[in-house]
C-alpha positions as CSV (number, residue, x, y, z in Angstrom):
1,M,-7.0,13.4,-1.2
2,K,-7.7,14.3,2.4
3,I,-7.5,11.9,5.3
4,L,-8.7,12.5,8.9
5,A,-7.5,10.2,11.7
6,I,-8.5,10.3,15.4
7,G,-6.3,8.7,17.9
8,E,-3.3,8.6,20.2
9,I,-0.2,10.8,20.3
10,I,2.3,8.8,22.2
11,F,6.0,9.0,22.9
12,D,7.4,5.5,22.6
13,I,10.1,5.2,25.3
14,F,13.0,2.9,24.3
15,G,15.2,2.9,27.4
16,D,16.6,6.4,27.5
17,D,15.2,7.4,24.1
18,A,11.8,8.9,23.5
19,V,10.4,8.7,20.0
20,I,7.2,10.3,19.0
21,G,4.6,7.8,17.7
22,G,1.2,6.4,18.1
23,A,-0.5,4.4,15.3
24,P,-2.7,7.2,13.9
25,L,0.1,9.7,14.0
26,N,2.5,7.3,12.2
27,F,-0.3,6.6,9.7
28,C,-0.9,10.3,9.0
29,A,2.8,11.0,8.6
30,H,3.1,8.2,6.1
31,C,0.0,9.4,4.3
32,V,1.6,12.8,3.8
33,A,4.8,11.2,2.6
34,C,2.7,9.3,0.1
35,G,1.2,12.5,-1.3
36,A,-2.1,12.9,0.7
37,K,-3.2,15.7,3.0
38,A,-3.8,14.4,6.5
39,A,-5.1,15.8,9.8
40,L,-5.0,14.2,13.2
41,A,-7.7,14.7,15.9
42,S,-6.1,14.1,19.3
43,G,-4.8,15.7,22.5
44,V,-1.5,16.6,24.1
45,G,-0.7,17.9,27.6
46,A,0.6,21.3,28.6
47,D,4.0,19.8,29.1
48,E,7.4,19.5,27.4
49,Y,6.4,16.4,25.5
50,G,3.2,18.1,24.3
51,K,5.3,21.0,22.9
52,K,7.7,18.5,21.2
53,A,4.8,16.6,19.8
54,L,3.2,19.6,18.1
55,E,6.6,20.6,16.6
56,A,7.2,17.1,15.3
57,I,3.7,16.7,13.9
58,N,4.0,20.1,12.1
59,G,7.4,18.9,10.8
60,F,5.7,15.8,9.3
61,G,3.3,18.0,7.4
62,V,0.3,16.7,9.3
63,D,-2.5,19.2,10.1
64,T,-2.7,19.9,13.8
65,D,-5.9,22.0,13.9
66,F,-7.8,19.2,15.6
67,I,-5.2,18.6,18.3
68,G,-6.2,20.1,21.7
69,T,-4.3,20.7,24.8
70,N,-5.8,19.6,28.1
71,A,-4.9,18.9,31.8
72,F,-3.6,15.3,31.2
73,E,0.0,14.5,30.4
74,T,1.0,13.8,26.8
75,G,0.8,10.1,26.1
76,K,3.7,7.7,26.7
77,C,4.3,4.0,25.9
78,I,7.1,1.9,27.3
79,V,8.4,-0.2,24.4
80,T,10.5,-3.3,24.8
81,V,11.9,-5.1,21.7
82,E,12.9,-8.8,21.9
83,N,13.9,-10.7,18.8
84,S,12.8,-7.7,16.7
85,S,9.2,-8.0,18.1
86,P,7.9,-5.1,20.2
87,S,5.7,-5.2,23.3
88,Y,3.9,-2.2,24.6
89,N,3.0,-0.8,28.0
90,V,0.7,2.1,27.3
91,L,0.5,4.5,30.2
92,R,-2.8,6.0,31.4
93,P,-4.4,8.4,31.7
94,A,-3.2,10.5,28.8
95,A,-4.2,13.7,27.0
96,Y,-5.6,11.7,24.0
97,D,-8.1,10.1,26.3
98,A,-10.0,13.4,26.5
99,V,-10.5,14.4,22.8
100,D,-13.4,16.7,22.2
101,A,-14.1,16.6,18.5
102,D,-15.1,19.8,16.8
103,I,-17.7,18.4,14.4
104,E,-18.4,21.5,12.4
105,A,-14.6,22.1,11.8
106,I,-14.3,18.4,10.8
107,K,-17.1,18.8,8.4
108,E,-15.5,21.9,6.9
109,Y,-12.2,20.1,6.5
110,G,-13.9,17.7,4.1
111,A,-11.9,14.5,4.5
112,E,-12.6,11.6,2.1
113,I,-11.2,9.0,4.5
114,F,-11.8,8.7,8.3
115,A,-9.4,6.4,10.2
116,F,-9.7,5.1,13.8
117,G,-8.9,2.2,15.9
118,T,-9.5,0.7,19.4
119,L,-6.9,2.5,21.7
120,I,-8.6,5.9,21.3
121,Q,-11.8,4.4,22.6
122,R,-10.4,3.2,25.9
123,E,-11.9,6.1,27.8
124,E,-15.5,7.4,27.4
125,A,-14.7,11.0,26.3
126,S,-12.6,10.1,23.3
127,R,-14.9,7.1,22.4
128,N,-17.8,9.5,22.3
129,S,-15.9,11.8,19.9
130,V,-15.4,8.8,17.6
131,K,-19.1,8.1,17.7
132,K,-20.0,11.7,17.1
133,I,-17.8,11.8,14.0
134,L,-19.3,8.6,12.6
135,A,-22.8,9.8,13.3
136,E,-22.6,13.3,12.0
137,C,-19.9,13.3,9.2
138,D,-19.9,11.7,5.8
139,F,-16.8,9.9,4.3
140,K,-16.0,8.0,1.1
141,E,-14.3,5.3,3.1
142,I,-13.9,4.5,6.8
143,F,-10.6,2.7,7.6
144,C,-10.0,0.8,10.8
145,D,-6.8,-0.8,12.0
146,I,-7.9,-3.0,14.9
147,N,-4.5,-2.5,16.5
148,L,-5.1,-4.3,19.8
149,R,-3.0,-3.2,22.7
150,K,-3.1,-5.0,26.1
151,N,-5.6,-3.6,28.5
152,C,-6.6,-0.9,26.0
153,Y,-9.5,-2.5,24.1
154,D,-12.8,-4.2,24.8
155,R,-15.7,-5.8,23.0
156,E,-17.4,-2.5,22.4
157,S,-14.4,-0.8,20.9
158,C,-13.8,-3.7,18.5
159,L,-17.4,-3.8,17.5
160,L,-17.5,-0.1,16.7
161,C,-14.6,-0.7,14.3
162,L,-16.2,-3.8,12.7
163,E,-19.7,-2.2,12.3
164,N,-18.4,1.0,10.7
165,A,-15.3,0.2,8.7
166,T,-15.5,-0.1,4.9
167,I,-11.8,-1.1,4.9
168,L,-10.5,-3.2,7.8
169,K,-6.9,-4.1,8.7
170,L,-6.2,-7.0,10.9
171,S,-3.0,-8.9,11.7
172,S,-2.6,-12.6,12.1
173,E,-1.3,-11.9,15.7
174,E,-4.5,-9.9,16.6
175,E,-7.1,-12.1,15.0
176,P,-7.1,-14.8,17.8
177,L,-7.7,-12.0,20.3
178,L,-10.5,-10.6,18.2
179,A,-12.0,-14.0,17.8
180,E,-12.4,-14.3,21.6
181,F,-15.4,-12.0,21.3
182,S,-17.2,-14.4,19.0
183,F,-18.2,-11.8,16.4
184,Y,-17.8,-14.3,13.6
185,N,-17.4,-18.1,13.0
186,K,-13.9,-19.6,13.1
187,A,-12.5,-21.1,10.0
188,E,-9.7,-23.5,9.0
189,S,-8.3,-21.3,6.3
190,E,-7.6,-17.6,6.2
191,E,-9.7,-17.2,3.1
192,C,-12.7,-18.7,4.9
193,L,-12.0,-16.6,7.9
194,L,-12.1,-13.4,5.9
195,C,-15.2,-14.4,4.2
196,N,-16.8,-15.1,7.6
197,I,-15.9,-11.7,8.9
198,A,-17.2,-10.0,5.8
199,S,-20.5,-12.0,5.8
200,R,-21.1,-10.9,9.4
201,F,-20.3,-7.2,8.8
202,E,-21.7,-6.3,5.4
203,N,-20.3,-2.7,5.6
204,L,-16.9,-4.2,4.9
205,R,-15.6,-3.9,1.4
206,L,-12.0,-4.8,1.9
207,I,-10.2,-6.7,4.6
208,I,-6.4,-6.5,4.8
209,F,-5.0,-9.5,6.7
210,T,-1.3,-9.0,7.4
211,K,1.1,-11.8,8.3
212,G,4.5,-10.2,8.9
213,E,7.2,-11.9,7.0
214,N,4.6,-14.1,5.3
215,G,3.1,-11.1,3.5
216,S,-0.6,-10.2,3.4
217,V,-4.0,-11.3,1.9
218,I,-6.5,-8.8,0.8
219,Y,-10.1,-9.8,0.5
220,N,-12.5,-7.9,-1.8
221,A,-15.9,-8.5,-0.4
222,D,-17.6,-6.8,-3.4
223,N,-16.6,-9.5,-5.8
224,G,-15.3,-12.3,-3.5
225,T,-11.7,-12.2,-4.8
226,F,-8.4,-12.4,-3.0
227,E,-5.0,-10.7,-3.6
228,Y,-1.9,-12.3,-2.2
229,I,1.0,-9.9,-1.5
230,D,4.5,-11.1,-0.8
231,A,6.5,-9.5,2.0
232,I,9.7,-7.7,0.8
233,K,12.7,-9.0,2.6
234,S,14.8,-6.6,4.6
235,N,17.2,-6.4,7.5
236,V,14.7,-6.2,10.4
237,V,15.7,-3.8,13.2
238,S,12.2,-3.1,14.7
239,T,8.7,-3.8,13.5
240,V,7.3,-0.7,15.4
241,G,5.1,1.2,13.0
242,A,5.3,-1.3,10.2
243,G,1.5,-1.8,10.0
244,D,0.9,1.9,10.1
245,S,3.1,2.5,7.1
246,Y,1.5,-0.4,5.2
247,S,-1.9,1.1,5.9
248,A,-0.9,4.6,4.7
249,A,0.8,3.4,1.5
250,F,-2.1,1.0,0.7
251,L,-4.8,3.6,1.1
252,C,-3.1,6.3,-0.8
253,E,-2.4,4.0,-3.8
254,Y,-5.9,2.5,-3.6
255,L,-7.5,5.9,-3.6
256,R,-5.4,7.0,-6.6
257,S,-5.7,3.9,-8.8
258,G,-8.4,1.6,-7.4
259,D,-5.9,-1.2,-8.0
260,I,-5.9,-3.5,-4.9
261,A,-2.9,-5.5,-5.8
262,K,-0.8,-2.4,-6.6
263,A,-1.9,-0.9,-3.3
264,G,-0.9,-4.0,-1.5
265,R,2.6,-3.9,-3.1
266,A,2.9,-0.3,-2.1
267,G,2.1,-1.2,1.5
268,A,4.7,-4.0,1.5
269,E,7.4,-1.8,0.1
270,R,6.9,1.0,2.6
271,S,6.6,-1.3,5.6
272,S,9.8,-3.1,4.5
273,A,11.6,0.3,4.6
274,V,10.2,1.0,8.1
275,V,11.3,-2.3,9.7
276,S,14.9,-1.8,8.5
277,Q,15.3,1.2,10.9
278,K,14.6,2.1,14.5
279,G,11.6,4.4,14.6
280,A,8.2,4.3,12.9
281,I,8.4,7.2,10.5
282,I,10.8,7.5,7.6
């Protein structure tokens, strides 16, 4: 299977440590580890961090053919972790804000899955690249992790995800922020909430609703059923990248078997391994 993601390449800065990351990069690296082929469309700067990024991404086995070098600095994010919960200060501008997608090369690559989120849409150039890919390329599934970062999303970027995704991932922490845009009706239960979202956006086939230590709920809009996935207990060091690893393991298993419950368990297992370490990629 082939997966194409578009999005940020960021060095997460933990005090004096710099760890390469960014949700789509983490996602692609985990997809490769789960047996898929994955490519990332993004940008890096002509700086030392850019050089390190390309070396690391090649080391993860992720295709770098769609990563361009431009005049902006390689992305950075200041991460602070308190009580195992991270907060993010995503610096701007960054090289990934100026992605110019090569549509013909992307068509030739022939990915089955296209993945994107909101952060890559914070500047017009990269948002337009996302729109071009959606308009001109065909995929079996379109996966969106809403992945809301403070000051890096707006109504338009969220709506582009909701109107195009066939598989949507949303966390219980992010949902109240998304609800502020009034895209769908509020609900007293998470089941009704997921039904409301799916009824508003009929392109959605699956909605993955993650709840941290409380596991996840997956709604199959095709037949109206729910799968409840327990979290796997582990010694939590940091939750950075946990959602990205869940997404990758889920999608790879789902594409292989079509078994939603099995895919959810695969996601839970991989995210449990990630939170037990410092760093988003294992």
